[in-house]
C-alpha positions in Angstrom: 53.3 4.0 10.0 55.5 2.9 12.8 54.3 3.8 16.3 56.2 4.2 19.5 55.0 1.0 20.8 55.8 -0.7 17.6 59.5 0.8 17.7 59.6 -0.5 21.4 58.9 -3.9 20.6 61.6 -4.2 18.0 64.0 -2.6 20.5 66.8 -5.0 20.9 67.0 -6.2 24.8 70.5 -4.7 25.3 69.0 -1.1 24.4 66.2 -1.5 26.5 68.5 -2.4 29.5 70.7 0.5 28.8 67.6 2.9 28.8 66.0 1.6 31.9 69.3 2.0 33.8 69.9 5.6 32.2 66.5 6.7 32.9 67.4 6.5 36.7 70.6 8.2 36.1 69.7 11.2 33.6 71.9 14.0 35.1 74.9 11.7 34.7 77.4 10.5 31.8 76.4 6.5 32.0 79.7 4.6 31.5 78.0 1.1 30.4 80.1 -2.1 30.8 80.0 -4.4 27.4 82.7 -7.0 27.5 86.0 -5.4 27.6 84.8 -1.6 27.0 82.6 1.1 28.7 80.2 2.3 26.2 78.3 5.4 26.0 75.4 6.2 23.5 73.1 8.9 22.4 74.3 12.4 23.8 76.5 10.8 26.4 78.8 9.4 23.2 78.9 12.9 21.9 79.9 14.3 25.2 82.7 11.3 25.8 84.0 11.5 22.2 84.4 15.4 22.8 86.0 15.2 26.1 88.3 12.7 25.5 88.9 13.3 21.8 87.8 9.7 20.6 86.1 8.5 17.6 82.3 8.8 17.5 80.5 6.0 15.9 77.1 4.6 15.4 75.5 1.4 16.9 72.4 -0.7 15.3 69.8 -0.9 18.5 66.9 -2.4 16.4 64.2 -1.2 14.4 66.3 0.1 11.8 67.5 2.9 14.3 71.2 3.9 14.9 72.5 5.8 17.7 75.7 7.6 18.7 78.3 5.3 20.1 81.7 5.9 21.7 83.6 3.8 24.1 87.0 3.2 26.0 88.7 -0.2 27.2 87.9 -1.1 30.6 91.5 -1.1 31.8 91.8 2.7 30.8 88.9 3.6 32.8 90.8 5.4 35.8 93.0 7.5 33.4 89.8 8.6 31.6 87.7 9.2 34.7 90.2 12.1 35.9 89.6 13.8 32.5 86.1 13.5 32.9 86.1 14.4 36.6 88.2 17.5 35.7 85.6 18.6 33.0 82.9 18.6 35.7 81.2 15.6 34.5 78.7 13.7 36.8 79.6 9.9 36.1 77.8 6.6 36.6 79.3 3.3 36.1 77.0 0.4 35.1 78.8 -2.9 35.6 78.1 -6.2 34.7 76.7 -8.3 37.7 76.4 -11.5 36.1 78.8 -13.8 34.2 78.4 -13.8 30.9 79.1 -17.2 30.3 76.1 -18.3 32.5 73.8 -15.8 31.2 71.1 -17.2 29.0 70.0 -14.0 27.8 71.5 -10.2 28.2 73.9 -9.9 31.0 72.9 -8.4 34.4 74.0 -4.7 35.0 73.4 -2.3 37.6 75.4 1.1 38.6 78.0 0.2 41.2 79.2 3.9 41.3 78.5 7.4 40.8 81.3 10.1 40.7 81.4 13.7 40.9 84.3 16.0 41.5 83.4 16.6 44.9 82.5 13.0 45.9 86.1 11.3 44.6 87.5 8.8 47.0 90.2 7.3 44.8 93.8 8.4 45.8 94.6 7.9 41.9 92.1 10.6 41.2 92.9 13.2 44.1 95.5 15.8 44.7 97.5 14.7 47.8 98.7 18.2 48.4 94.9 19.5 48.6 91.9 18.6 50.2 89.0 17.6 47.8 86.1 19.5 49.2 82.3 19.3 48.2 80.5 22.4 49.4 76.9 23.3 50.3 75.9 26.7 50.7 72.8 28.2 52.2 71.6 31.7 52.6 69.0 32.9 55.1 68.3 36.8 55.4 71.9 37.9 56.2 73.5 34.9 57.2 75.2 32.5 55.1 76.2 28.8 56.4 78.8 27.0 54.5 79.3 23.4 54.8 82.7 22.0 53.4 83.1 18.1 53.4 86.3 16.0 52.2 84.6 12.7 51.9 88.5 10.9 51.3 89.6 12.1 54.6 86.4 12.7 56.6 87.1 16.4 57.2 83.8 18.0 58.0 83.6 21.8 58.5 80.9 24.3 58.8 81.2 28.2 58.6 79.1 31.0 59.3 79.6 34.1 57.0 78.1 36.8 55.0 77.3 38.3 51.9 80.5 40.3 52.5 82.9 37.4 53.3 81.5 34.3 51.7 83.6 34.7 48.5 86.5 34.8 50.5 85.9 31.4 51.9 85.1 29.8 48.9 88.5 31.0 47.3 90.2 29.7 50.3 88.9 26.4 50.7 89.0 26.1 46.7 86.0 23.3 46.4 85.8 20.9 43.6 82.0 21.2 43.6 79.4 23.7 45.1 75.9 22.9 45.5 73.2 25.3 46.4 69.4 25.8 46.8 67.6 27.6 44.1 66.3 29.8 46.4 69.9 31.3 46.8 70.9 31.7 43.0 71.5 35.0 43.3 74.7 34.4 45.1 76.4 33.3 42.0 75.7 35.8 39.7 79.4 36.7 39.1 83.1 35.6 39.8 82.4 32.0 39.8 83.8 30.9 36.3 86.6 28.6 37.9 84.3 26.7 40.2 82.0 24.1 39.5 78.7 24.9 40.5 75.3 22.7 40.9 71.9 23.7 41.6 70.5 20.9 44.3 66.8 20.1 43.9 67.3 16.9 46.2 64.7 16.3 48.8 65.9 19.0 51.2 63.0 21.4 50.6 62.7 22.8 54.2 64.6 22.6 57.5 62.4 19.8 58.8 63.5 17.3 56.0 67.2 18.7 56.4 66.5 17.9 60.3 65.6 14.2 59.7 68.4 13.7 57.2 71.0 14.9 59.8 69.4 13.0 62.6 69.5 9.8 60.8 73.1 10.2 59.8 74.5 11.3 63.1 72.0 8.8 64.9 70.7 11.3 67.5 67.1 12.0 68.3 67.7 15.4 68.7 69.7 18.3 67.1 70.7 19.6 70.3 72.9 16.6 70.7 75.1 17.9 68.1 74.5 21.6 68.8 72.3 22.4 65.8 68.8 23.1 67.5 67.6 26.3 65.9 70.0 26.9 63.4 67.9 27.0 60.2 70.7 27.9 57.6 73.0 25.7 59.2 70.5 22.7 59.0 69.5 23.4 55.4 73.4 23.6 54.5 74.0 20.3 56.2 71.1 18.6 55.2 71.6 19.2 51.5 75.4 17.9 51.6 74.3 14.8 53.3 71.5 14.1 51.0 73.3 15.0 47.9 76.5 12.7 49.1 74.0 10.0 50.5 72.3 9.8 46.7 75.5 9.6 44.8 77.6 7.2 47.2 76.6 3.5 47.3 78.0 3.3 50.7 78.0 6.4 52.6 81.5 7.4 54.6 81.0 5.8 58.1 83.9 7.9 59.1 82.2 11.3 58.8 80.7 11.3 62.1 82.1 14.5 63.5 81.6 18.3 62.5 83.9 21.0 63.1 82.0 24.5 63.5 85.1 26.8 62.6 85.2 30.1 64.4 87.3 32.4 62.1 87.7 35.3 65.1 91.5 34.3 65.5 92.3 34.1 61.9 93.6 36.9 59.4 91.0 37.1 56.8 92.6 37.5 53.3 90.0 38.3 50.8 89.7 36.3 47.4 91.5 39.1 45.6 94.5 38.9 47.9 94.6 35.1 48.0 94.8 35.3 43.9 96.9 38.2 43.7 99.2 36.8 45.9 99.5 33.4 44.3 99.6 31.4 47.5 98.3 28.2 46.1 97.2 29.0 42.6 99.1 30.7 40.0 97.1 33.5 37.7 99.2 32.0 34.9 97.9 28.6 35.6 101.1 27.1 36.5 100.9 26.3 39.9 104.5 25.3 40.2 105.2 29.1 40.6 103.0 29.4 43.8 104.3 30.5 47.4 102.8 26.8 48.6 105.2 25.1 45.9 108.2 26.8 46.7 107.6 25.9 50.8 106.3 22.5 50.3 108.9 20.3 51.5 106.8 18.2 53.7 107.3 14.3 53.9 103.9 13.3 53.7 100.5 14.2 52.2 98.8 15.1 55.7 101.7 17.6 56.2 101.3 19.0 52.7 97.7 19.6 53.6 98.3 21.1 56.8 100.9 23.5 55.4 98.6 24.7 52.8 95.8 25.5 55.4 98.2 27.3 57.3 99.1 29.4 54.3 95.9 30.2 53.4 94.4 30.6 56.8 97.3 32.5 58.8 96.4 32.8 62.3 96.3 35.9 64.4 96.6 34.4 67.8 99.9 35.0 69.8 99.8 31.6 71.7 99.5 29.6 68.5 102.4 31.8 66.7 104.7 31.4 69.5 104.3 27.5 69.7 105.0 27.5 66.2 108.2 29.7 66.7 109.3 27.2 69.7 108.9 24.2 67.2 111.0 25.8 64.5 113.7 26.3 67.2 113.8 22.8 68.1 114.4 21.9 64.7 117.2 24.4 64.2 118.9 23.0 67.4 118.4 19.4 66.5 118.9 19.0 62.8 120.3 15.6 63.3 117.0 14.2 64.9 115.1 16.0 62.1 117.0 14.1 59.4 115.9 10.7 61.1 112.4 12.2 61.6 112.2 13.0 57.8 113.3 9.7 56.7 110.8 7.6 59.2 107.7 10.4 57.8 108.5 9.6 54.1 107.6 6.0 54.9 104.3 6.7 56.1 101.2 6.7 53.7 98.3 9.0 53.7 96.7 8.2 56.8 93.8 10.3 56.6 92.6 8.7 53.3 93.3 5.3 54.4 90.5 5.6 56.8 87.6 6.0 54.1 
């Protein structure tokens, strides 16, 4: 009778190496580099086959055992990553870290990237017209604190809201991924079919741990230095998002050193039903070419497109700001020749916000 020990002894070295890596990334779909392919095994292979509509085969791993296998050529990785990310997958990529020609045994491998929809930084995997927000939410009594982080640009915002309005903020910011504490699972009983939501069980179990993570990241001795003293729910939300990103990014973005605490008292609040029904940035039919944003977006740079989008979903009520915009429009109509020259210059500018990552 075969025992577990006997099976492990007969297991191929490659299989053993794979399982050692996979055990550290159990919540990820592991893309495992083998020569010219990224291979997946077991349940990961079934998921990859289903999402990408590719063949599912089997591989002998020793002890007369075969496991499901599916793979993609290494040169098609980026194209397929887009499909995997859009399906909501958390992906770990294990690369060969030693030269196969010089390796006496199996090739050394290690995970070099972990990618989730909210932590994408590769411009080829991002919508240049929109921010790619990872959002964390924490509720304490009647107060809800939201942190929204776009790692690709360094944009980091916090919002204080309540049960009545927090759905409006989520619809407005359109996050690619939302993380929340198990304590707040009641917030997500409905409405969230179109958003990727993860219950996060990282190390932030209380405000003290959240405080420690924040102090380490921002290199401060006291939270009063960054205006976070005695703000429990904000500390929890902020600590949670920093912990999540730090655990999924091998090199955490050093450009993320400033938090913008957003006060929306000067904004016209559009509820989530209005945002959807008016099709400002998302079409009910799913064709986003027929939105208000798509018709108005004649910008020349990605930064301009993202700014326009933000203005449309966050209209201001502040008269001074409205007057300033009107004056700029007046200048444009009076200086059309200069406007043409300026437009041609702007078209040559790269996405400066995303170049800083």
